N, CA, C and O atoms as a Tripos MOL2 file, in Angstrom:
@<TRIPOS>MOLECULE
protein
  256   255    64     0     0
PROTEIN
NO_CHARGES

@<TRIPOS>ATOM
      1 N          54.1890  174.3240  122.1770 N.3       1 UNK1
      2 CA         54.5910  173.0350  122.7110 C.3       1 UNK1
      3 C          56.0730  173.1020  123.0410 C.2       1 UNK1
      4 O          56.8730  173.6020  122.2500 O.2       1 UNK1
      5 N          56.4300  172.6000  124.1990 N.am      2 UNK2
      6 CA         57.8170  172.5800  124.6290 C.3       2 UNK2
      7 C          58.5560  171.4250  123.9700 C.2       2 UNK2
      8 O          57.9540  170.4350  123.5540 O.2       2 UNK2
      9 N          59.8680  171.5720  123.8860 N.am      3 UNK3
     10 CA         60.6680  170.5040  123.2860 C.3       3 UNK3
     11 C          60.4790  169.1780  124.0070 C.2       3 UNK3
     12 O          60.4950  168.1190  123.3790 O.2       3 UNK3
     13 N          60.3010  169.2320  125.3170 N.am      4 UNK4
     14 CA         60.1470  167.9900  126.0780 C.3       4 UNK4
     15 C          58.8070  167.3160  125.8160 C.2       4 UNK4
     16 O          58.6380  166.1300  126.1010 O.2       4 UNK4
     17 N          57.8420  168.0830  125.2630 N.am      5 UNK5
     18 CA         56.5280  167.5330  124.9770 C.3       5 UNK5
     19 C          56.4160  166.9540  123.5680 C.2       5 UNK5
     20 O          55.4450  166.2670  123.2510 O.2       5 UNK5
     21 N          57.4000  167.2270  122.7350 N.am      6 UNK6
     22 CA         57.3720  166.7300  121.3630 C.3       6 UNK6
     23 C          57.7260  165.2480  121.3670 C.2       6 UNK6
     24 O          58.7620  164.8350  121.8880 O.2       6 UNK6
     25 N          56.8540  164.4790  120.7840 N.am      7 UNK7
     26 CA         57.0910  163.0370  120.7350 C.3       7 UNK7
     27 C          58.0740  162.7310  119.6160 C.2       7 UNK7
     28 O          58.0200  163.3250  118.5390 O.2       7 UNK7
     29 N          58.9540  161.8120  119.8850 N.am      8 UNK8
     30 CA         59.8970  161.4180  118.8460 C.3       8 UNK8
     31 C          59.1860  160.5530  117.8120 C.2       8 UNK8
     32 O          58.2900  159.7750  118.1420 O.2       8 UNK8
     33 N          59.5900  160.6980  116.5870 N.am      9 UNK9
     34 CA         59.0200  159.9110  115.4970 C.3       9 UNK9
     35 C          59.9640  158.7570  115.2220 C.2       9 UNK9
     36 O          61.1510  158.9480  114.9560 O.2       9 UNK9
     37 N          59.4080  157.5490  115.2930 N.am     10 UNK10
     38 CA         60.2370  156.3760  115.0290 C.3      10 UNK10
     39 C          60.4380  156.2020  113.5440 C.2      10 UNK10
     40 O          59.5340  156.4490  112.7450 O.2      10 UNK10
     41 N          61.6210  155.7760  113.1850 N.am     11 UNK11
     42 CA         61.9130  155.4950  111.7890 C.3      11 UNK11
     43 C          61.3120  154.1400  111.4290 C.2      11 UNK11
     44 O          61.3060  153.2300  112.2570 O.2      11 UNK11
     45 N          60.8040  153.9950  110.2010 N.am     12 UNK12
     46 CA         60.2460  152.6920  109.8190 C.3      12 UNK12
     47 C          61.3290  151.6200  109.7800 C.2      12 UNK12
     48 O          62.4840  151.8830  109.4470 O.2      12 UNK12
     49 N          60.9260  150.4300  110.1240 N.am     13 UNK13
     50 CA         61.8530  149.3040  110.0950 C.3      13 UNK13
     51 C          61.9290  148.7830  108.6710 C.2      13 UNK13
     52 O          60.9050  148.4930  108.0530 O.2      13 UNK13
     53 N          63.1310  148.6670  108.1560 N.am     14 UNK14
     54 CA         63.3360  148.1690  106.8070 C.3      14 UNK14
     55 C          64.0280  146.8160  106.9170 C.2      14 UNK14
     56 O          65.0890  146.6970  107.5280 O.2      14 UNK14
     57 N          63.4300  145.8230  106.3330 N.am     15 UNK15
     58 CA         63.9950  144.4870  106.3580 C.3      15 UNK15
     59 C          64.5920  144.1780  104.9950 C.2      15 UNK15
     60 O          63.8930  144.2030  103.9820 O.2      15 UNK15
     61 N          65.8690  143.8920  104.9730 N.am     16 UNK16
     62 CA         66.5290  143.5530  103.7250 C.3      16 UNK16
     63 C          66.3590  142.0670  103.4530 C.2      16 UNK16
     64 O          66.5880  141.2360  104.3310 O.2      16 UNK16
     65 N          65.9620  141.7460  102.2530 N.am     17 UNK17
     66 CA         65.7550  140.3500  101.8880 C.3      17 UNK17
     67 C          67.0330  139.7650  101.3240 C.2      17 UNK17
     68 O          67.4060  138.6390  101.6530 O.2      17 UNK17
     69 N          67.6940  140.5150  100.4890 N.am     18 UNK18
     70 CA         68.9240  140.0080   99.8800 C.3      18 UNK18
     71 C          70.0160  139.8840  100.9310 C.2      18 UNK18
     72 O          70.2030  140.7830  101.7500 O.2      18 UNK18
     73 N          70.7150  138.7970  100.9060 N.am     19 UNK19
     74 CA         71.8180  138.5780  101.8220 C.3      19 UNK19
     75 C          71.3800  138.2450  103.2390 C.2      19 UNK19
     76 O          72.1950  138.2860  104.1600 O.2      19 UNK19
     77 N          70.1190  137.9200  103.4300 N.am     20 UNK20
     78 CA         69.6540  137.6040  104.7710 C.3      20 UNK20
     79 C          70.1380  136.2280  105.1830 C.2      20 UNK20
     80 O          70.4000  135.3700  104.3400 O.2      20 UNK20
     81 N          70.2540  136.0260  106.4760 N.am     21 UNK21
     82 CA         70.7110  134.7370  106.9670 C.3      21 UNK21
     83 C          69.5530  133.7970  107.2660 C.2      21 UNK21
     84 O          69.7430  132.5810  107.3030 O.2      21 UNK21
     85 N          68.3570  134.3360  107.4780 N.am     22 UNK22
     86 CA         67.1700  133.5050  107.6920 C.3      22 UNK22
     87 C          66.6560  132.9960  106.3590 C.2      22 UNK22
     88 O          66.9030  133.6210  105.3280 O.2      22 UNK22
     89 N          65.9470  131.8770  106.3540 N.am     23 UNK23
     90 CA         65.3720  131.4010  105.0900 C.3      23 UNK23
     91 C          64.3770  132.4310  104.5490 C.2      23 UNK23
     92 O          63.7070  133.1060  105.3300 O.2      23 UNK23
     93 N          64.2730  132.5580  103.2350 N.am     24 UNK24
     94 CA         63.3610  133.5480  102.6640 C.3      24 UNK24
     95 C          61.9080  133.1970  102.9500 C.2      24 UNK24
     96 O          61.5510  132.0290  103.1030 O.2      24 UNK24
     97 N          61.0820  134.2330  103.0180 N.am     25 UNK25
     98 CA         59.6410  134.0110  103.1890 C.3      25 UNK25
     99 C          59.0960  133.3820  101.9170 C.2      25 UNK25
    100 O          59.5650  133.6760  100.8180 O.2      25 UNK25
    101 N          58.1200  132.5320  102.0700 N.am     26 UNK26
    102 CA         57.5010  131.8830  100.9160 C.3      26 UNK26
    103 C          56.2330  132.6300  100.5560 C.2      26 UNK26
    104 O          55.4530  133.0060  101.4310 O.2      26 UNK26
    105 N          56.0300  132.8420   99.2770 N.am     27 UNK27
    106 CA         54.8640  133.5730   98.7870 C.3      27 UNK27
    107 C          54.1960  132.7660   97.6900 C.2      27 UNK27
    108 O          54.8570  132.2540   96.7880 O.2      27 UNK27
    109 N          52.8830  132.6600   97.7770 N.am     28 UNK28
    110 CA         52.0860  132.0120   96.7460 C.3      28 UNK28
    111 C          51.3160  133.0970   96.0090 C.2      28 UNK28
    112 O          50.5040  133.8020   96.6090 O.2      28 UNK28
    113 N          51.5640  133.2340   94.7170 N.am     29 UNK29
    114 CA         50.8600  134.2040   93.8830 C.3      29 UNK29
    115 C          49.7740  133.4620   93.1180 C.2      29 UNK29
    116 O          50.0650  132.5330   92.3640 O.2      29 UNK29
    117 N          48.5170  133.8740   93.3110 N.am     30 UNK30
    118 CA         47.3870  133.2540   92.6210 C.3      30 UNK30
    119 C          46.7480  134.3050   91.7330 C.2      30 UNK30
    120 O          46.2330  135.3110   92.2220 O.2      30 UNK30
    121 N          46.7800  134.0720   90.4270 N.am     31 UNK31
    122 CA         46.1760  135.0040   89.4700 C.3      31 UNK31
    123 C          45.8650  134.2400   88.1920 C.2      31 UNK31
    124 O          46.6870  133.4660   87.7030 O.2      31 UNK31
    125 N          44.6700  134.4640   87.6580 N.am     32 UNK32
    126 CA         44.2990  133.7490   86.4410 C.3      32 UNK32
    127 C          44.8940  134.3800   85.1890 C.2      32 UNK32
    128 O          44.8510  133.7720   84.1190 O.2      32 UNK32
    129 N          45.4450  135.5760   85.2940 N.am     33 UNK33
    130 CA         46.1170  136.2250   84.1660 C.3      33 UNK33
    131 C          47.5830  135.8010   84.1950 C.2      33 UNK33
    132 O          48.3240  136.1850   85.1000 O.2      33 UNK33
    133 N          47.9980  135.0200   83.2180 N.am     34 UNK34
    134 CA         49.3500  134.4430   83.2350 C.3      34 UNK34
    135 C          50.4470  135.5010   83.1760 C.2      34 UNK34
    136 O          51.5000  135.3260   83.7900 O.2      34 UNK34
    137 N          50.2230  136.5930   82.4520 N.am     35 UNK35
    138 CA         51.2470  137.6450   82.3670 C.3      35 UNK35
    139 C          51.4390  138.3370   83.7120 C.2      35 UNK35
    140 O          52.5710  138.5580   84.1430 O.2      35 UNK35
    141 N          50.3470  138.6770   84.3700 N.am     36 UNK36
    142 CA         50.4230  139.3310   85.6800 C.3      36 UNK36
    143 C          51.0450  138.3890   86.7080 C.2      36 UNK36
    144 O          51.8850  138.7950   87.5100 O.2      36 UNK36
    145 N          50.6230  137.1310   86.6720 N.am     37 UNK37
    146 CA         51.1550  136.1350   87.6040 C.3      37 UNK37
    147 C          52.6590  135.9750   87.4190 C.2      37 UNK37
    148 O          53.4060  135.9710   88.3980 O.2      37 UNK37
    149 N          53.1090  135.8420   86.1720 N.am     38 UNK38
    150 CA         54.5290  135.6350   85.9170 C.3      38 UNK38
    151 C          55.3510  136.8600   86.2940 C.2      38 UNK38
    152 O          56.4460  136.7260   86.8380 O.2      38 UNK38
    153 N          54.8370  138.0510   86.0110 N.am     39 UNK39
    154 CA         55.5360  139.2870   86.3870 C.3      39 UNK39
    155 C          55.6780  139.3610   87.9050 C.2      39 UNK39
    156 O          56.7490  139.6920   88.4130 O.2      39 UNK39
    157 N          54.6080  139.0560   88.6250 N.am     40 UNK40
    158 CA         54.6460  139.0880   90.0860 C.3      40 UNK40
    159 C          55.6520  138.0800   90.6320 C.2      40 UNK40
    160 O          56.4360  138.3920   91.5280 O.2      40 UNK40
    161 N          55.6190  136.8780   90.0860 N.am     41 UNK41
    162 CA         56.5510  135.8370   90.5230 C.3      41 UNK41
    163 C          57.9920  136.2710   90.2470 C.2      41 UNK41
    164 O          58.8550  136.1200   91.1110 O.2      41 UNK41
    165 N          58.2560  136.7990   89.0700 N.am     42 UNK42
    166 CA         59.6180  137.2170   88.7110 C.3      42 UNK42
    167 C          60.1400  138.3340   89.6140 C.2      42 UNK42
    168 O          61.2780  138.2790   90.0820 O.2      42 UNK42
    169 N          59.3090  139.3440   89.8550 N.am     43 UNK43
    170 CA         59.7410  140.4790   90.6890 C.3      43 UNK43
    171 C          60.0250  140.0140   92.1100 C.2      43 UNK43
    172 O          61.0370  140.3940   92.6980 O.2      43 UNK43
    173 N          59.1390  139.1950   92.6640 N.am     44 UNK44
    174 CA         59.3420  138.7090   94.0260 C.3      44 UNK44
    175 C          60.5510  137.7850   94.1270 C.2      44 UNK44
    176 O          61.3160  137.8590   95.0880 O.2      44 UNK44
    177 N          60.7200  136.9180   93.1390 N.am     45 UNK45
    178 CA         61.8800  136.0120   93.1420 C.3      45 UNK45
    179 C          63.1840  136.7970   93.0220 C.2      45 UNK45
    180 O          64.1670  136.4680   93.6860 O.2      45 UNK45
    181 N          63.1980  137.8260   92.1860 N.am     46 UNK46
    182 CA         64.3900  138.6610   92.0480 C.3      46 UNK46
    183 C          64.7070  139.4150   93.3360 C.2      46 UNK46
    184 O          65.8480  139.8190   93.5600 O.2      46 UNK46
    185 N          63.6930  139.6020   94.1810 N.am     47 UNK47
    186 CA         63.8890  140.2800   95.4620 C.3      47 UNK47
    187 C          64.3000  139.3060   96.5640 C.2      47 UNK47
    188 O          64.4990  139.7120   97.7090 O.2      47 UNK47
    189 N          64.4260  138.0310   96.2240 N.am     48 UNK48
    190 CA         64.9350  137.0530   97.1720 C.3      48 UNK48
    191 C          63.8950  136.1820   97.8440 C.2      48 UNK48
    192 O          64.2270  135.4110   98.7450 O.2      48 UNK48
    193 N          62.6510  136.2860   97.4300 N.am     49 UNK49
    194 CA         61.6000  135.4760   98.0280 C.3      49 UNK49
    195 C          61.4820  134.1370   97.3170 C.2      49 UNK49
    196 O          61.8110  134.0120   96.1370 O.2      49 UNK49
    197 N          61.0080  133.1430   98.0490 N.am     50 UNK50
    198 CA         60.6980  131.8340   97.4880 C.3      50 UNK50
    199 C          59.2490  131.9230   97.0170 C.2      50 UNK50
    200 O          58.3360  131.9810   97.8410 O.2      50 UNK50
    201 N          59.0270  131.9340   95.7010 N.am     51 UNK51
    202 CA         57.7160  132.2270   95.1360 C.3      51 UNK51
    203 C          57.2190  131.0690   94.2890 C.2      51 UNK51
    204 O          57.9750  130.4250   93.5620 O.2      51 UNK51
    205 N          55.9200  130.8290   94.4100 N.am     52 UNK52
    206 CA         55.2570  129.8460   93.5520 C.3      52 UNK52
    207 C          54.0090  130.4990   92.9860 C.2      52 UNK52
    208 O          53.3590  131.2880   93.6710 O.2      52 UNK52
    209 N          53.6680  130.1820   91.7470 N.am     53 UNK53
    210 CA         52.4790  130.7340   91.1200 C.3      53 UNK53
    211 C          51.4180  129.6680   90.9180 C.2      53 UNK53
    212 O          51.7260  128.5010   90.6760 O.2      53 UNK53
    213 N          50.1570  130.0870   91.0230 N.am     54 UNK54
    214 CA         49.0330  129.1900   90.7920 C.3      54 UNK54
    215 C          48.0190  129.9040   89.9020 C.2      54 UNK54
    216 O          47.8430  131.1190   89.9860 O.2      54 UNK54
    217 N          47.3550  129.1210   89.0460 N.am     55 UNK55
    218 CA         46.4680  129.7020   88.0360 C.3      55 UNK55
    219 C          45.1020  130.1240   88.5540 C.2      55 UNK55
    220 O          44.4700  131.0050   87.9720 O.2      55 UNK55
    221 N          44.6310  129.5070   89.6440 N.am     56 UNK56
    222 CA         43.3130  129.8580   90.1890 C.3      56 UNK56
    223 C          43.2430  129.4250   91.6470 C.2      56 UNK56
    224 O          44.2000  128.8730   92.1890 O.2      56 UNK56
    225 N          42.1000  129.6810   92.2750 N.am     57 UNK57
    226 CA         41.9440  129.3530   93.6800 C.3      57 UNK57
    227 C          42.1230  127.8870   94.0070 C.2      57 UNK57
    228 O          42.7360  127.5390   95.0160 O.2      57 UNK57
    229 N          41.5840  127.0200   93.1480 N.am     58 UNK58
    230 CA         41.7100  125.5880   93.3810 C.3      58 UNK58
    231 C          43.1830  125.1530   93.3250 C.2      58 UNK58
    232 O          43.6420  124.3770   94.1630 O.2      58 UNK58
    233 N          43.9010  125.6560   92.3440 N.am     59 UNK59
    234 CA         45.3300  125.3380   92.2330 C.3      59 UNK59
    235 C          46.1000  125.9410   93.3970 C.2      59 UNK59
    236 O          47.0790  125.3590   93.8650 O.2      59 UNK59
    237 N          45.6590  127.1110   93.8670 N.am     60 UNK60
    238 CA         46.2920  127.7390   95.0180 C.3      60 UNK60
    239 C          46.1330  126.9050   96.2840 C.2      60 UNK60
    240 O          47.0900  126.7180   97.0360 O.2      60 UNK60
    241 N          44.9110  126.4010   96.5190 N.am     61 UNK61
    242 CA         44.6920  125.5430   97.6740 C.3      61 UNK61
    243 C          45.5180  124.2750   97.5840 C.2      61 UNK61
    244 O          46.0600  123.8070   98.5860 O.2      61 UNK61
    245 N          45.6160  123.7140   96.3760 N.am     62 UNK62
    246 CA         46.4190  122.5000   96.1680 C.3      62 UNK62
    247 C          47.8880  122.7770   96.4830 C.2      62 UNK62
    248 O          48.5660  121.9420   97.0810 O.2      62 UNK62
    249 N          48.3780  123.9500   96.0810 N.am     63 UNK63
    250 CA         49.7680  124.3110   96.3140 C.3      63 UNK63
    251 C          50.0670  124.5050   97.8030 C.2      63 UNK63
    252 O          51.1750  124.2420   98.2720 O.2      63 UNK63
    253 N          49.0410  124.9750   98.5380 N.am     64 UNK64
    254 CA         49.2430  125.1610   99.9850 C.3      64 UNK64
    255 C          49.4420  123.8220  100.6650 C.2      64 UNK64
    256 O          49.6270  123.7680  101.8800 O.2      64 UNK64
@<TRIPOS>BOND
     1     1     2 1
     2     2     3 1
     3     3     4 2
     4     3     5 am
     5     5     6 1
     6     6     7 1
     7     7     8 2
     8     7     9 am
     9     9    10 1
    10    10    11 1
    11    11    12 2
    12    11    13 am
    13    13    14 1
    14    14    15 1
    15    15    16 2
    16    15    17 am
    17    17    18 1
    18    18    19 1
    19    19    20 2
    20    19    21 am
    21    21    22 1
    22    22    23 1
    23    23    24 2
    24    23    25 am
    25    25    26 1
    26    26    27 1
    27    27    28 2
    28    27    29 am
    29    29    30 1
    30    30    31 1
    31    31    32 2
    32    31    33 am
    33    33    34 1
    34    34    35 1
    35    35    36 2
    36    35    37 am
    37    37    38 1
    38    38    39 1
    39    39    40 2
    40    39    41 am
    41    41    42 1
    42    42    43 1
    43    43    44 2
    44    43    45 am
    45    45    46 1
    46    46    47 1
    47    47    48 2
    48    47    49 am
    49    49    50 1
    50    50    51 1
    51    51    52 2
    52    51    53 am
    53    53    54 1
    54    54    55 1
    55    55    56 2
    56    55    57 am
    57    57    58 1
    58    58    59 1
    59    59    60 2
    60    59    61 am
    61    61    62 1
    62    62    63 1
    63    63    64 2
    64    63    65 am
    65    65    66 1
    66    66    67 1
    67    67    68 2
    68    67    69 am
    69    69    70 1
    70    70    71 1
    71    71    72 2
    72    71    73 am
    73    73    74 1
    74    74    75 1
    75    75    76 2
    76    75    77 am
    77    77    78 1
    78    78    79 1
    79    79    80 2
    80    79    81 am
    81    81    82 1
    82    82    83 1
    83    83    84 2
    84    83    85 am
    85    85    86 1
    86    86    87 1
    87    87    88 2
    88    87    89 am
    89    89    90 1
    90    90    91 1
    91    91    92 2
    92    91    93 am
    93    93    94 1
    94    94    95 1
    95    95    96 2
    96    95    97 am
    97    97    98 1
    98    98    99 1
    99    99   100 2
   100    99   101 am
   101   101   102 1
   102   102   103 1
   103   103   104 2
   104   103   105 am
   105   105   106 1
   106   106   107 1
   107   107   108 2
   108   107   109 am
   109   109   110 1
   110   110   111 1
   111   111   112 2
   112   111   113 am
   113   113   114 1
   114   114   115 1
   115   115   116 2
   116   115   117 am
   117   117   118 1
   118   118   119 1
   119   119   120 2
   120   119   121 am
   121   121   122 1
   122   122   123 1
   123   123   124 2
   124   123   125 am
   125   125   126 1
   126   126   127 1
   127   127   128 2
   128   127   129 am
   129   129   130 1
   130   130   131 1
   131   131   132 2
   132   131   133 am
   133   133   134 1
   134   134   135 1
   135   135   136 2
   136   135   137 am
   137   137   138 1
   138   138   139 1
   139   139   140 2
   140   139   141 am
   141   141   142 1
   142   142   143 1
   143   143   144 2
   144   143   145 am
   145   145   146 1
   146   146   147 1
   147   147   148 2
   148   147   149 am
   149   149   150 1
   150   150   151 1
   151   151   152 2
   152   151   153 am
   153   153   154 1
   154   154   155 1
   155   155   156 2
   156   155   157 am
   157   157   158 1
   158   158   159 1
   159   159   160 2
   160   159   161 am
   161   161   162 1
   162   162   163 1
   163   163   164 2
   164   163   165 am
   165   165   166 1
   166   166   167 1
   167   167   168 2
   168   167   169 am
   169   169   170 1
   170   170   171 1
   171   171   172 2
   172   171   173 am
   173   173   174 1
   174   174   175 1
   175   175   176 2
   176   175   177 am
   177   177   178 1
   178   178   179 1
   179   179   180 2
   180   179   181 am
   181   181   182 1
   182   182   183 1
   183   183   184 2
   184   183   185 am
   185   185   186 1
   186   186   187 1
   187   187   188 2
   188   187   189 am
   189   189   190 1
   190   190   191 1
   191   191   192 2
   192   191   193 am
   193   193   194 1
   194   194   195 1
   195   195   196 2
   196   195   197 am
   197   197   198 1
   198   198   199 1
   199   199   200 2
   200   199   201 am
   201   201   202 1
   202   202   203 1
   203   203   204 2
   204   203   205 am
   205   205   206 1
   206   206   207 1
   207   207   208 2
   208   207   209 am
   209   209   210 1
   210   210   211 1
   211   211   212 2
   212   211   213 am
   213   213   214 1
   214   214   215 1
   215   215   216 2
   216   215   217 am
   217   217   218 1
   218   218   219 1
   219   219   220 2
   220   219   221 am
   221   221   222 1
   222   222   223 1
   223   223   224 2
   224   223   225 am
   225   225   226 1
   226   226   227 1
   227   227   228 2
   228   227   229 am
   229   229   230 1
   230   230   231 1
   231   231   232 2
   232   231   233 am
   233   233   234 1
   234   234   235 1
   235   235   236 2
   236   235   237 am
   237   237   238 1
   238   238   239 1
   239   239   240 2
   240   239   241 am
   241   241   242 1
   242   242   243 1
   243   243   244 2
   244   243   245 am
   245   245   246 1
   246   246   247 1
   247   247   248 2
   248   247   249 am
   249   249   250 1
   250   250   251 1
   251   251   252 2
   252   251   253 am
   253   253   254 1
   254   254   255 1
   255   255   256 2
@<TRIPOS>SUBSTRUCTURE
     1 UNK1         2 RESIDUE 1 A UNK
     2 UNK2         6 RESIDUE 1 A UNK
     3 UNK3        10 RESIDUE 1 A UNK
     4 UNK4        14 RESIDUE 1 A UNK
     5 UNK5        18 RESIDUE 1 A UNK
     6 UNK6        22 RESIDUE 1 A UNK
     7 UNK7        26 RESIDUE 1 A UNK
     8 UNK8        30 RESIDUE 1 A UNK
     9 UNK9        34 RESIDUE 1 A UNK
    10 UNK10       38 RESIDUE 1 A UNK
    11 UNK11       42 RESIDUE 1 A UNK
    12 UNK12       46 RESIDUE 1 A UNK
    13 UNK13       50 RESIDUE 1 A UNK
    14 UNK14       54 RESIDUE 1 A UNK
    15 UNK15       58 RESIDUE 1 A UNK
    16 UNK16       62 RESIDUE 1 A UNK
    17 UNK17       66 RESIDUE 1 A UNK
    18 UNK18       70 RESIDUE 1 A UNK
    19 UNK19       74 RESIDUE 1 A UNK
    20 UNK20       78 RESIDUE 1 A UNK
    21 UNK21       82 RESIDUE 1 A UNK
    22 UNK22       86 RESIDUE 1 A UNK
    23 UNK23       90 RESIDUE 1 A UNK
    24 UNK24       94 RESIDUE 1 A UNK
    25 UNK25       98 RESIDUE 1 A UNK
    26 UNK26      102 RESIDUE 1 A UNK
    27 UNK27      106 RESIDUE 1 A UNK
    28 UNK28      110 RESIDUE 1 A UNK
    29 UNK29      114 RESIDUE 1 A UNK
    30 UNK30      118 RESIDUE 1 A UNK
    31 UNK31      122 RESIDUE 1 A UNK
    32 UNK32      126 RESIDUE 1 A UNK
    33 UNK33      130 RESIDUE 1 A UNK
    34 UNK34      134 RESIDUE 1 A UNK
    35 UNK35      138 RESIDUE 1 A UNK
    36 UNK36      142 RESIDUE 1 A UNK
    37 UNK37      146 RESIDUE 1 A UNK
    38 UNK38      150 RESIDUE 1 A UNK
    39 UNK39      154 RESIDUE 1 A UNK
    40 UNK40      158 RESIDUE 1 A UNK
    41 UNK41      162 RESIDUE 1 A UNK
    42 UNK42      166 RESIDUE 1 A UNK
    43 UNK43      170 RESIDUE 1 A UNK
    44 UNK44      174 RESIDUE 1 A UNK
    45 UNK45      178 RESIDUE 1 A UNK
    46 UNK46      182 RESIDUE 1 A UNK
    47 UNK47      186 RESIDUE 1 A UNK
    48 UNK48      190 RESIDUE 1 A UNK
    49 UNK49      194 RESIDUE 1 A UNK
    50 UNK50      198 RESIDUE 1 A UNK
    51 UNK51      202 RESIDUE 1 A UNK
    52 UNK52      206 RESIDUE 1 A UNK
    53 UNK53      210 RESIDUE 1 A UNK
    54 UNK54      214 RESIDUE 1 A UNK
    55 UNK55      218 RESIDUE 1 A UNK
    56 UNK56      222 RESIDUE 1 A UNK
    57 UNK57      226 RESIDUE 1 A UNK
    58 UNK58      230 RESIDUE 1 A UNK
    59 UNK59      234 RESIDUE 1 A UNK
    60 UNK60      238 RESIDUE 1 A UNK
    61 UNK61      242 RESIDUE 1 A UNK
    62 UNK62      246 RESIDUE 1 A UNK
    63 UNK63      250 RESIDUE 1 A UNK
    64 UNK64      254 RESIDUE 1 A UNK
């Protein structure tokens, strides 16, 4: 294959959440296991997302 035939590989786009000027994305975490739900909420919130947790599907729909 010639150099001119080699396709360039695009670098993945990385979006930084911290220090962004746009409002953070909102995430709803629905999990009936309170430990998993809280861990997920904490990690996402620490990454700069606006996060809410719900205990089950019904509570998730209510939160929406």
